[in-house]
N, C-alpha and C positions, 0 to 999 in steps of 0.2 A: 698876561704872553701862558701864551696857555702851550703844555709842550708835549708831539705825542703819545697816544697812550707805552710804545714802546719806552720812550724817555721816563716815562712816573713808573713803568713798571721796574729802572733800575736803579730808580734814588729809590724805590720801595724796599729792593732787599740789598743798596746799602745801606739803609735806613735799619733795617733789622736788624744786619753785620755789626755792624755803630753801637745798634744797641745792646744786643749780647753779649759784642767784650766789655761796654762799659759797665751789663751787670754785672763781670764777673772780675773788673779791677782792683787787685786787692787796699787799695787805698781809701778808693772810696767804698769800700763793704766797711775798711775802720768805720771809717768815717757816721757812714746812717747807722751800725750799730752803737757809740756815740751818741748820736740823735735820740734811737730809739731808747734810750737806756735812759734820757735827761729824762725824752717823756714820756716815762714810764710814773718814774720817778714823783711824775704831778700827782699820778692815782696810785697812793702807794695803799694798798688799803682795800682801796676800791675795785669792786666784780665789774667791768671794764664789763665782761660779755650783760651783765643788766643792765646798763648805762645805752638806752636804744642813738641820745645824741652823740656819744662817743663814737661808737658803729656809720651814724651819718657820715659824718666827719669822715669820719678816715676814707669811707668810702667816695664820700663828693672830693679830699682833696689828692687820695690816688687819681681817679680821673683825671683833675685840673693839673698837676702837674706833668704824666703823660702827656695833653694835650699839648698845652705849653712844651715841653721839650721834643718835638712832635711837631713841632712850628717850626718853632728855632731853627732847628733840621734842618726843614726844608726849605725853608728861608735863607740859610748860611746856602745850600746845592745851588740854591738860584739864584743869589748873589756873584757864586765862583764861576755858575754856566755864563751868566749874562758878562762876569769879568774877564770872562776866557772869548767867549764870541766877538766885544772887545777889539781886545789885541790881535788875537787874528784879522781882523777885518783892519784893523789897524797897517797890522802888520805886511799884509796880504797890497792892502794899496799902495803901500809903499813901493815893496816888492817895481806893483805893476810899473806905478813912475817912475824909478827909478830903468827899468826893461825898455821903457818909451823914452826916453832921453839918452842911452846909453849907442853912440854914435852905428851905423850898421856893418858890419865888418868886411861885406863883400865885395867882392872886387870887379870893377868896370870890366 
C-alpha cells in the first residue's frame, strides 16, 4: 500500500520528531555511554584512528542501525494506520447497519 505524498511527509516529520526525542532521552544516553565505555575497553592501548578496520566497522554499524530503526518505526506507523483504518471501517459499517435496521419515526 503506497501512501500519498502528504502522508509520507507527515510520517517523516513524526519520525524526525521521535528520533530527536529518543536522541535526548536520559536513560538511553546513559545506556549508550555504558555501551561505548565497554566497547572502548576492548581497545585499551590501541589507537583506533590507526585501525581502518574499526573505522569501516563503525561507519557500517551506524548506517545499519539507522536504517533498522527507521524501518522499524515506519512499519509500526503502517501497522497503526492499517489497524485504525480497519477499526474505523468496521465501526462505520456497524453504524450504517444499525441505522438501516432502525424503525422509521415518520408518522403517516
